[in-house]
C-alpha positions as CSV (number, residue, x, y, z in Angstrom):
1,M,-21.8,-17.8,-34.4
2,S,-21.3,-18.2,-30.7
3,D,-22.0,-15.2,-28.3
4,K,-18.1,-14.5,-28.0
5,T,-17.6,-14.3,-31.7
6,F,-20.6,-11.9,-32.0
7,T,-19.5,-10.0,-29.0
8,A,-15.9,-9.6,-30.6
9,L,-17.3,-8.5,-33.9
10,E,-19.6,-6.0,-32.2
11,Q,-16.8,-4.5,-30.2
12,I,-14.6,-4.0,-33.5
13,E,-17.0,-2.4,-35.6
14,T,-18.1,-0.1,-32.5
15,K,-14.7,0.8,-31.9
16,T,-13.8,1.2,-35.8
17,S,-17.0,3.5,-35.9
18,Q,-15.5,5.7,-33.2
19,I,-12.1,5.9,-34.7
20,K,-13.8,7.1,-37.8
21,A,-15.9,9.6,-36.2
22,L,-12.7,11.0,-34.2
23,T,-10.9,11.3,-37.6
24,I,-13.6,13.3,-39.1
25,I,-13.5,15.7,-36.0
26,A,-9.8,15.8,-36.3
27,Q,-10.0,16.7,-39.8
28,G,-12.7,19.7,-39.2
29,S,-10.4,21.2,-36.1
30,N,-7.9,23.6,-36.9
31,I,-4.4,22.4,-35.6
32,E,-3.4,25.5,-34.4
33,E,-6.2,26.1,-32.0
34,L,-5.6,22.7,-30.0
35,N,-3.0,22.6,-27.1
36,S,-0.7,19.8,-26.7
37,E,-3.2,18.6,-23.9
38,D,-5.8,17.8,-26.5
39,I,-3.2,16.4,-28.8
40,V,-2.1,13.9,-26.3
41,H,-5.5,12.9,-25.3
42,F,-6.6,12.6,-28.9
43,F,-3.7,10.0,-29.5
44,N,-4.1,8.5,-26.3
45,T,-7.8,7.9,-26.9
46,L,-6.9,6.4,-30.6
47,T,-4.3,4.3,-28.7
48,D,-6.8,3.0,-26.3
49,M,-9.1,2.1,-29.0
50,A,-6.4,0.3,-31.3
51,N,-5.8,-2.0,-28.1
52,D,-9.4,-2.6,-27.5
53,I,-9.6,-3.8,-31.0
54,Q,-6.4,-6.0,-30.6
55,N,-8.0,-7.5,-27.7
56,S,-11.4,-8.2,-29.5
57,L,-9.4,-9.7,-32.5
58,A,-7.6,-12.1,-30.1
59,T,-10.5,-13.2,-28.4
60,L,-12.2,-13.5,-31.9
61,S,-9.2,-15.7,-32.8
62,T,-9.1,-17.8,-29.8
63,T,-13.1,-18.4,-30.1
64,L,-12.7,-19.3,-33.9
65,R,-9.7,-21.8,-33.2
66,A,-11.7,-23.6,-30.5
67,N,-14.7,-24.1,-32.6
68,Q,-12.7,-25.6,-35.5
């Protein structure tokens, strides 16, 4: 496995774990206690993580195609 492939997979695993952790935290939160800034920050964070995963998948795809 190339370094780029390994790095991309590692980044996907890390971001996926972070999203799971955020989801667990959100499930334990009382929605009535959250203000709009907290909610916006939460969704912006999830969006950033999803974008990071997309970028890692694109890198992985490019690397795997180059290795064919």
